[in-house]
C-alpha positions as CSV (number, residue, x, y, z in Angstrom):
1,M,0.1,0.0,0.0
2,E,3.1,2.3,1.1
3,Q,3.9,1.9,-2.6
4,N,0.8,2.4,-3.7
5,I,0.3,5.8,-2.4
6,Q,3.9,6.6,-3.1
7,D,3.4,5.9,-6.8
8,L,0.1,7.6,-5.9
9,V,2.1,10.3,-5.0
10,A,4.8,10.4,-7.4
11,S,1.4,10.4,-10.8
12,I,0.0,13.2,-8.9
13,R,3.6,14.5,-8.5
14,K,4.0,13.8,-12.3
15,E,0.4,15.3,-13.5
16,G,1.1,18.5,-11.2
17,I,4.6,19.2,-12.9
18,D,3.8,17.9,-16.3
19,K,0.1,20.5,-16.1
20,A,2.7,23.2,-14.9
21,R,5.0,22.5,-17.6
22,K,1.7,22.5,-20.1
23,E,0.8,25.6,-18.4
24,A,4.7,27.3,-18.4
25,D,5.3,26.5,-21.9
26,A,1.4,28.2,-22.5
27,I,2.7,30.9,-20.7
28,I,5.7,31.2,-22.4
29,S,4.7,30.3,-25.9
30,K,2.1,33.4,-25.7
31,A,4.9,35.4,-24.0
32,K,6.9,35.2,-27.1
33,E,3.8,35.4,-29.4
34,E,2.9,38.6,-28.0
35,A,6.4,39.4,-27.2
36,E,7.2,38.9,-31.9
37,G,3.5,41.4,-31.7
38,I,5.2,43.9,-30.3
39,I,7.9,44.0,-32.7
40,R,6.3,43.9,-35.5
41,E,4.3,46.5,-34.4
42,A,7.4,48.5,-33.5
43,E,8.9,47.4,-36.6
44,K,5.9,49.1,-38.5
45,S,5.8,51.9,-36.2
46,R,9.7,52.4,-36.9
47,D,9.2,52.1,-41.2
48,K,6.2,54.3,-40.8
49,M,8.3,57.3,-38.9
50,I,11.3,56.8,-41.3
51,A,8.9,56.8,-44.8
52,D,7.4,59.7,-42.8
53,A,10.7,61.6,-41.8
54,E,12.2,60.7,-45.7
55,K,8.9,62.1,-46.7
56,A,8.6,65.1,-44.9
57,I,13.1,65.7,-45.7
58,S,11.5,65.4,-49.5
59,L,9.0,68.0,-48.9
60,E,11.4,70.5,-47.4
61,R,13.3,69.7,-50.5
62,T,11.5,70.5,-53.0
63,S,10.4,73.8,-51.0
64,S,13.6,74.9,-50.3
65,E,14.6,74.3,-54.5
66,A,11.1,76.5,-54.9
67,A,12.8,79.1,-52.9
68,I,15.3,79.0,-54.2
69,R,14.7,79.5,-57.8
70,Q,12.0,81.9,-56.7
71,A,15.1,84.1,-55.0
72,A,16.9,83.7,-58.4
73,R,14.6,84.7,-60.3
74,D,13.0,87.8,-58.4
75,V,16.7,88.8,-58.2
76,S,17.0,89.0,-62.1
77,L,13.9,90.6,-62.3
78,S,15.6,93.1,-59.6
79,L,18.5,93.4,-61.0
80,K,17.2,93.7,-65.1
81,K,14.7,96.8,-63.6
82,S,17.3,97.8,-62.2
83,I,19.3,97.8,-65.1
84,E,16.4,99.2,-67.6
85,D,15.4,102.2,-65.3
86,E,19.9,103.4,-65.1
87,Y,19.5,103.0,-69.3
88,T,15.5,104.5,-69.3
89,R,17.5,107.5,-66.9
90,I,20.5,107.7,-69.2
91,L,18.1,107.4,-72.2
92,S,16.5,110.8,-71.0
93,G,19.3,112.8,-70.4
94,K,20.4,112.4,-73.7
95,I,17.0,113.3,-75.3
96,A,16.8,115.7,-72.8
97,A,20.7,117.2,-74.5
98,A,19.3,116.8,-77.5
99,L,16.6,118.7,-77.2
100,D,18.7,122.1,-76.1
101,K,18.6,125.5,-78.0
102,D,20.8,124.0,-81.1
103,G,18.8,120.9,-80.9
104,L,15.2,122.4,-81.0
105,I,15.7,124.4,-83.4
106,A,16.9,121.8,-85.8
107,I,14.5,119.7,-84.9
108,I,11.9,122.3,-85.3
109,K,13.2,122.9,-88.4
110,A,12.9,119.2,-89.2
111,V,9.5,118.1,-88.3
112,L,8.0,121.5,-90.1
113,S,10.0,121.0,-93.2
114,G,6.6,121.5,-95.7
115,D,3.3,122.6,-95.4
116,M,3.6,125.3,-92.6
117,G,0.9,128.1,-93.0
118,G,-1.9,127.3,-90.7
119,K,0.5,125.6,-87.7
120,A,1.5,126.9,-84.4
121,V,4.3,126.0,-82.5
122,E,3.9,125.5,-78.8
123,L,6.2,125.5,-76.1
124,N,6.9,126.3,-71.8
125,Q,7.2,129.9,-71.0
126,K,11.0,130.0,-70.4
127,D,12.1,127.7,-73.4
128,L,10.0,130.5,-75.6
129,E,11.9,133.2,-74.5
130,A,15.1,131.9,-74.6
131,L,14.6,130.8,-77.9
132,G,12.8,134.0,-78.7
133,S,15.0,136.0,-80.9
134,S,16.7,132.9,-82.7
135,L,13.2,131.2,-83.3
136,K,11.8,134.5,-84.9
137,A,15.6,134.7,-86.9
138,E,15.5,130.8,-88.5
139,F,11.7,131.3,-89.1
140,A,11.7,134.8,-90.5
141,D,9.9,133.7,-93.7
142,E,7.3,130.8,-92.5
143,I,6.7,133.4,-89.6
144,A,5.6,136.1,-92.4
145,K,3.6,133.0,-93.8
146,G,1.1,132.4,-90.5
147,L,3.4,130.0,-88.8
148,E,3.1,131.3,-84.6
149,F,5.0,130.6,-81.8
150,R,3.4,130.6,-78.3
151,P,3.7,129.8,-75.0
152,S,2.0,126.3,-73.5
153,Q,1.6,125.4,-70.3
154,R,0.2,121.6,-72.3
155,V,5.1,121.9,-72.6
156,A,7.2,121.0,-69.8
157,S,9.9,120.8,-72.1
158,G,10.4,120.1,-76.4
159,F,7.2,121.1,-78.4
160,R,4.2,121.3,-79.4
161,I,2.8,121.5,-83.3
162,S,-0.4,121.5,-83.6
163,E,-3.0,123.6,-85.7
164,K,-4.1,126.8,-85.2
165,D,-7.5,125.3,-85.3
166,G,-6.9,123.2,-83.2
167,S,-7.2,120.1,-84.8
168,G,-4.5,118.2,-84.7
169,Y,-1.2,117.9,-82.9
170,M,2.5,116.5,-82.5
171,E,4.1,116.5,-79.4
172,I,7.9,115.8,-80.1
173,S,9.2,115.9,-76.0
174,P,11.8,114.0,-74.2
175,D,9.2,111.3,-72.6
176,K,7.2,111.4,-76.1
177,C,10.9,110.2,-77.9
178,Q,12.0,108.1,-75.0
179,E,7.9,106.3,-75.6
180,L,8.7,105.5,-78.2
181,I,12.8,104.7,-78.7
182,Y,13.0,102.2,-75.7
183,P,10.4,99.7,-77.3
184,Y,13.5,99.1,-80.7
185,L,15.9,99.3,-77.7
186,S,15.1,96.7,-75.3
187,D,15.7,93.9,-77.2
188,T,18.8,95.0,-77.2
189,L,18.7,95.5,-73.4
190,K,17.2,92.0,-72.8
191,K,19.9,90.7,-75.5
192,L,22.2,92.1,-72.7
193,I,20.7,91.1,-70.0
């Protein structure tokens, strides 16, 4: 009997140990599965973080490149505008210099070559006073035929030739000359820029 009890105790022990081992193996197996699941989730999270970081870097790079291109374009346009402004200033100065006393008389003469009857040449008061005697001497015959020289507040510099009845006029001023000349010079300027 004692043997049976020992066998029974051994058997119970063995069953208990086996059961405990099975439970331990199940717990270990479950823990391994959970650990693998946590590792898989961590890897997914890591991969997503890497992908998001690469996407953000790519977006930042694209944005930076676009900003650099825009800045380069802005600098180019600013430089072009500065050059054109300087060119315009120089052109205006040259035209204004060409419309000095002798130049003004020569241009009036060239514009008036032909039919001068019924015409009036308008100048600003200052130029008319400065050129009065020269104009009378240069255009004496034309003045006798009806050409008039008169002051005008509409003319800041240069002159304006009009029909006496006001039906039409032509203005020759630094601004008007620049407007006419600049588009042709602008193509050359664009090539230089």
